[in-house]
Each structure stands twice: as C-alpha cells, then as structure tokens.
N, C-alpha and C positions, 0 to 999 in steps of 0.2 A: 503493499500499499504506499502511495506517495503522501507527502506531507499535507496535501489537500484533504486527504481522508482521515487525518488524526484529529485527536482531542474531543471535547464534548461538543454536543449540538449547539451552534451558534447561528447568527443571521446569514453566515456564509453557507449554511446548509439548506437555506431555502431553495425550493424548485423553481426552476425557470423554463418557460417554453420555448421553442424555436422561434415562434412568432414574435416574442418578446426580444429575443436575442436579435433577430433580423431587423429591428426598428432602431437598433443602436450602430449606425454606421456612418455618423456625421463627424466632422473634425473635432468637434467639442464633446462627442458622446460616443465612445466606441467600445464594444464589447466582442469577444470571440470565445470559442469553445475549444478546449484542449482536453482529450479523453475524458469526456462528458461534464468537465467542471467548465463554469463559466467565468471568465475573467473581465474585469473593467480595465482597459488598457490606455484610458484617454490621457492620464498625466503620464504613465510609464512610457508611453510610445516615444515621447521626446528624449527619454533617457535611454532607450534601447540601443545597445551597442551596435546592432545592425543597421541602425537608421530608423527613423519613424515611419517613413513610407512602407518600408518592406513589411512591417507588421500590421501597419494599418490597412494594407491591401486585403486582410483576411477579417476585417470588422464586420460582424453580423454572420460569420462563417465558421465552419469547422476548420482549425489550424492544427489539428493533431499531428498529421503526416508531414506538414511543412515545418513543424516544431522538431519532430524526429530527425528530419532529414538536414536541417541546418545546424544543429547543435550536437557537438561531439561528446559533451559531458552533461547528459540531461538531469543527473541528479543534482550537479551543481547549480544548474539553471533553475531548478525547481523551487530552491529556497527565495529566490528573487520573485517568482511568480505567485508564491503562496499568499503574500499579503493582498495581492490583487483579486484574489478569488471572492466572488459575490454570491455564488450559489452552484447549483448543479441541474443539468437538464433532468427533467421529469423522466422516470424510469422508460415509459412507453416510447420515448423519443430518443432514446441512447442506442438504439440498434445499429451496430456497425455494417457498413456495406460489405458484401462477400469479397469484393476485390481489395478493399482495405485489410480484412482479415489474412487473405492469401498474401498480400504484400508484406504484412508484417512477419509472417512466416518466412518469406523470402530474405528479409532483412535479418532476421535471426540466423538463417543459413549462411548467408555471408558473413555475419560476425564470427559464426563458428568456423568458417573456412579461412579466417584470418584476412579477408579481403580489404578491411579497413586500415590494415598495418602497411605502412609505406616501406619500400625497399630503398634503404639509404645508399646503397651501393648505385642502384639505378640513378637516383637524383644527383649523386656525386659526379657521376660519369656526364650527366646532363649538364651540370654547372660547369664542369671541367671544359666541355666542348664550347660552352658559351664564352667562358673566360678567354680560351685559346684564340677563338675568333676575333674577341674584343681586341687583342693584342694584334693579331695579323692584319686587321682592317687597316689601320694607320701604318703599320710596319711595312705594308706592300708598297705604299706610295714613298715612305721615307727610303726604301731601299731600291725601288726600281723606277722612281721618279713619278711624275704626274701626267704622263702620256694617257692616251685614252684606254689603253688596255689595263695597265695597274689601276687607274682611276676607276675603272668599271669593276675590276675585281674587288678593289676596296669597298665600294658600294654595295656589292652583293654580299660581300662577307659581313658588313655592318647590318644590312638589312636581316640577314639571318640572326644575328646576335639580337637585335631588336625584337624580331618575332619569337625567337626561342626563350629570350629572357621573359617576354610577355606571357608565354605558355606556362613557364616555371611559376612566375608570379601569380598566375591564375590558379595554380594548384595550390600555392601557399595561401593564398587568400580563402580558398575553400577548406583550409585546414586538412589538406590531403597529405602534407609533407610533414608538418609537426602539429601535435594536437595541443599545443601550448599557444594561447593567443599572443602573449608576449614575444616569443620567438618569432612567431608569424608576422608581427608587425615590423620587428628588426630586420628580418631577412627581406621583406619587401620594401623597406626603406632603401636598401642598397639594390636589390635587382630591378625594382620597378621606378623608385625615386631616382637614384643615382645613375643606373646603367640606362634607363629609358627616358628620364625627365618627365615622369607622369605621376600624378598623386594617386597612391594606392587607395587612400581613403575615398577619392572620388570614383575610382574604378569599382570598389566594393559597393558603394552607394548606388550606383547604377545597376551593376551586375546582379547584385542580390535581388533587386526588384524584379529583374528578367527572370531568374530563376524560381521566385516566388510565384509569378503569374506569367508565364511565358505566352508571347503571342495575343495577350489579353489587352484590348485597347483601352486607353487611359491609365493602365497600370504598368504595363511593360515599356520601359523607356526605349527599347530597341524597335517597336512598332510606333513611336510617337514621330511619325515622319511626314505628317499630312502638309508641312509647309513646302516640301519638295517632291514627296512621292506618295501614292496612295496605294495600299497593299491589302490583299485579301479581297473578300467579296462585298463586305459591309462598309468599309470606310470609303471607298469610291462614291457610293451612293449618298452617304451622309455629307461628304465634302462638296459633291456637286450640288446637292440641295441647299446648303447653307452659304456657299461661297459663289459669288457671281465672277469676281475677279481672283484668279488663282493662276497657278503654273499650268501649262499645257500638257496635262497628264497623259494624254492619248500618245505624246512622244516620250513618255518617261523611259521606256525600254531602250530608247536611243541616247538621251542625254544621261542616263545613268553611267555610262561609260566615261562621261567628261567630269561629273561632279559627285558621283558616288564613290567608287573605289580610290580614285586618286586624291581627293580632298578631304575625306573624313577626318584623317588624322592630321595633317599638317594645318588644317583650319579650325575645324570644330573641336576635335579632342584636345590639341594641344592648348587652345584658348580656354576651354572649359575646365580643364585640369588646373590650370595656374589660377583661374578665378576662384574655383572651388577652394584651394588652398588658402587663398588670401580672405575670402569671405568667411570661411570657417576658422580662420586664425590657426591653421595648422603649419606653424612656422617652421617645425622641423622637417615636414614634407616640402616645404617651399625651399628650405635650405638645400634639400636633396636635389631637387630639381634645379636650382641655381648651379649646383655642383655639377650636373651633368653638361650644362652650357659651359661652364668653366673648362671642364675637361675637353669638350669638343673644340673650342676655340684654341685651347693651349696645344692640342695635338695637330690641328689642321691648319690654322692661320699661318704658321711659318711655311707650309707646303702651298696653300691656295690662296693666301691673303684673306681679309675679312669678308669681302663679297664672295669670293670664291667659297668660303666656308659656309656662308649663308645658303649659296646655291646647292652645295653638297648636302647640307642639313634638310633643304625642303624637298630635294630629290630623294634623299633617304626616307624621309617621312612619307613620300608619295608611293615609293615602293613598298614599304612596310603597311601602308594602308590598302593596296591592292591585295596584298596577302591576306590580311585580317578580314577584308569586307567579302573577298569571294570565298573563304573558307567559312566564315561565321554565318553568313546568309544562305549557303547550301542547306544548312540544317533546319532553318526555320521560315524564311521568306515564303518559300513554295507552299508551306504548310497551312492549316486552318488558322485564321486570325478572326476573333470574334470579341463580342462583349464579354464580361465576366459572367459565367454560368455556374459558378460555384461548384465546379465539377471535382470529383475526387481526385487525389493525388495522381494517380497512375495515368487515367485517361487525359487529365489535364496536361501532363508532361509529354505522354506519347503523341497525342494529336497535334501538338505543337513542334515536334521534332522528327527527325529522321536520320539514318546513319548512312555513312559511306563505307565503301567496301574496305575490308581490312587488307592492308598490304604494309611492307616495310617502309615504303615511301609516304603512304597516306598516314601512317601512324605518326612519322616524324613531321611531316608537312603540315598536318592539322593539330599536332600536340595530343594525339589520341582523341581529339573531338570528332573523329570519325565515328566514334562510339558516343554520340551525343545523347541517345535515349538513355543509356546506362549512367551517363554523367548526370543527367537531369533528375534521374530517379534516386541517385546516390551520390550527390554532389560532394561529400566529404570523402568519397572513396578515391584512393590514389589511382592515377590514370593507367598505371601498368597493370592493373587488375580488373578493367573494364571488360577484357575479352573473356575472362574466367566466368563472369557473372552472366554473360550475354545468353548462354543457352537457357538457363533458368528464366531470365526476363522474356525470352521468345516463348517459353512454355506458358508463362503466366498470361501472356497476351493472346495465345492460342485458346486457352481455357475460357477467357473472357471475351472473345471475338474482338479483340482490337488488333488493327492492322499494323504489322511492324515492318517498316519500310526501310530497305537498304539499296543505296543507288550507287553505280559508278561514278567516280570524281568529275568526270566530263559531262555526263548526264546532269548531275546535280548542279553544275555551273550553267548549263543551258536552261534548266528548269527556273533558275532565277530570272533570266530575261523573259522567258515565257510567262512566268507569273507577272512579272510588271506590265507585260504587254495586254495580259488578260484583264488586270485591274484597270489598266488606263482606258480599255475600251469600254468597260463598264462604267467608269466616270464620265466618257465622253457621251454615251448614250443617255445617262441620267441628266448630265449637264443641258443638254439640248432639250430634254423633255421638260426642265424647270425653267430655263432661261432664254431659250431661242424659240422664235416663232409666235 
C-alpha cells in the first residue's frame, strides 16, 4: 500500500466521481487521478520538477501510466504527492482498462529482464566517439588547411558530434543513462550546454510535453506548427476556418524543404534556447551556452576569421537541423494528430508513433529512435535495450488490435512529404469553402 492509503479516515478519503474530476481542468483549478487516488495539483504544478505544463496536460484525466513512465523512483515521488491527495475515485469507477493491466505486466517483465539498467560500457563508447570527433573536426582544418575538402570534412565531423551529443543528452534527460537527477543535470550541462550550445532545461521542458501527449493538438509542442505548417486531418480544417490570411499551406510540401529542415535549429531552436535560459534565470545553463560559443570562436576564428566562423556555425546548424528534422518527423508527422481524447497510455503513444527498420546504420543515425514506439512506451529505458522489448510490445499490440507500424527509412522520409501535401490539400479545400466565392 502507498502512503495515500495509510492512516485513519480523513477528508482525503472522500470519494470523488469522474464527472467531478473532469470539471477541474482550468489553469487555476486542476485535478488528476493516479492509481485511483485524486490529487489537486493546482499549486504543485508550478513546482513540478518536470514543468507545470507537462503535468497540467493531464488535468481532469487519469495520469497513472504517465506517472509510472516518467518517474524512475516512484516511492520517492509518492511522498511529494501524498499531501496533494483530496480523495479517491468511487469504487465503481476504478475499473482499470484491460490494456493498462497488460501493460503493467509488460513493464514488470521488462524490469525483471533488467531492461531499465544502462550499459555503462555502451555509453562510454558512445561518449568516446563523440569526443574523438569533437577533436578531429577542428584538427582537420588545422592540419590540412581550409580548402574545400578539409572544410567539408570538418563540417561533417562536427555535424556528427552535434547530432550524437544530442542523442546522448536525450538519453540522459530521460534518465536512461543515470537514475540520479543531479548527475543527469551535470552531464547535460556539459554535453548539451557546452558541447551543443543548447539549454537542457528548455529541451526537457518542450520534449517532456511531447512525450506526455504526443501528436495532441494544443498540448504537444511538436505539432504546434500552424504559423507555418498544418498537419494531420483536423488542424487544416480549423486553421482554414479561423484564418483568412495565412501561409499558402497548399504548397507546404514544397516550401518545407526551404524553411523546415534547414532553419529549425539555426533560427528557432537557437533563439528559443537562449531566451529560455535568460527568462528562467538559468545562469549556469547560459554560461554553458556561452562557453560553447567561446570554444567555437577560439578554435575556428584563427582559421576562418570571425565572419567565416559565423558562416561555418550557421552551416553546421543547418546540417544538424536537416538530420534532426528528417529523423524526428518520420516517426510522428505522418501519424494521427488529434485533439486530446484522454486515451489510455498505450494507444495514445502508438497511434502517434511508428518505427523504422532495424539496422546498424539506422540505429546509429537515429540514436535508436527507429524504435520510437518502445521509446515512447518506456521513456526511461536505455536505448540499447529497445530491441529486446520489441517482440513483447508487438504481442501486446496484436492482442489489443493496435496496428504496429515499421517502415524503411526512405519510405518514412517520403511519407513526411506525402503527409504535408495531404494536409495542405485539406486546408485549401476548406479555405475556399469558408473564404472564397
């Protein structure tokens, strides 16, 4: 029994109906349910270590599976949630869904198999190859000169550093490398802050929301795109109805090549990351970001000059941005994008994700995010164990009639463009229906 179940009968043992829980979803009044217990998170959400938004996305809903997925030490966290308890669901409304029960069994099986334990040898080798390329990128031009061949080789090496350091930082942020929050913070100050020039807190703030509600409109930041793109089947209709003046979304599958992959990192991500550090007063993270730029200009200005170093950096970010966008969007953009339907954890995650075929190259190129389904179901699992749990996940999907999608890499790339074209056509048709003629 958890702490919520202990002690004499108090007001915290009052029974609450789902109808009552679902009325508390506003900014100033938020309740949620975990393991049949009802919690008022209105004030606590502002202190929530994962951010106010990620926990608030479950206001009025059952957050049991999300709670289990995100917290590596649930017993420790329970002591913080105990004072927030205001009651429990009435017994007749505490019936768990069959798929949740089966998923709990699957999680227990994964724990018994040791799949949540990281291989430090694996991660040591990963870090070693990143650090080696970090040295080789500038060394190439220092030794061979700044001709176009060593310049290009240096850019490629440094792009690999940025992508692979990002994948490693992603694993650390999910507590897949170390189960200690303090160590996770310090590791990412170096790998994400100093080596990449990005705020790890900003990345976690955005990324945890994505994991909590993937492809859910108005909750997942990754599909909050209607300024420049419309995605899925619902967003195009809503944007067409409310906006008379907007982007020519019927051409988005074409201008995606110009403003999507090349500009996301050098423009949006870089600005938002620095802005986040300043507005949240994360001075240590800002110092790490400044350290990245000091390192960059110290190493490359003697070779390329100031303007040449700026051009090198912008090109680097464009190349990294291409890598990130094409990899990340293969798994989500062509999948179902919808309003929040308060789905159970497993269908919520799998309907919004798909996998890419396993191969040595795909594993490396995607940072094992070719196993996106497994990653979304078990975000704290170290990436090198995804393939081990995959057969059991497939069996769970087969049992409950959930489609488990695996694609070749190039097919997944093409599906991004097809999806954008389809959504653009839906927008064009709806736009003409509402504003033309």
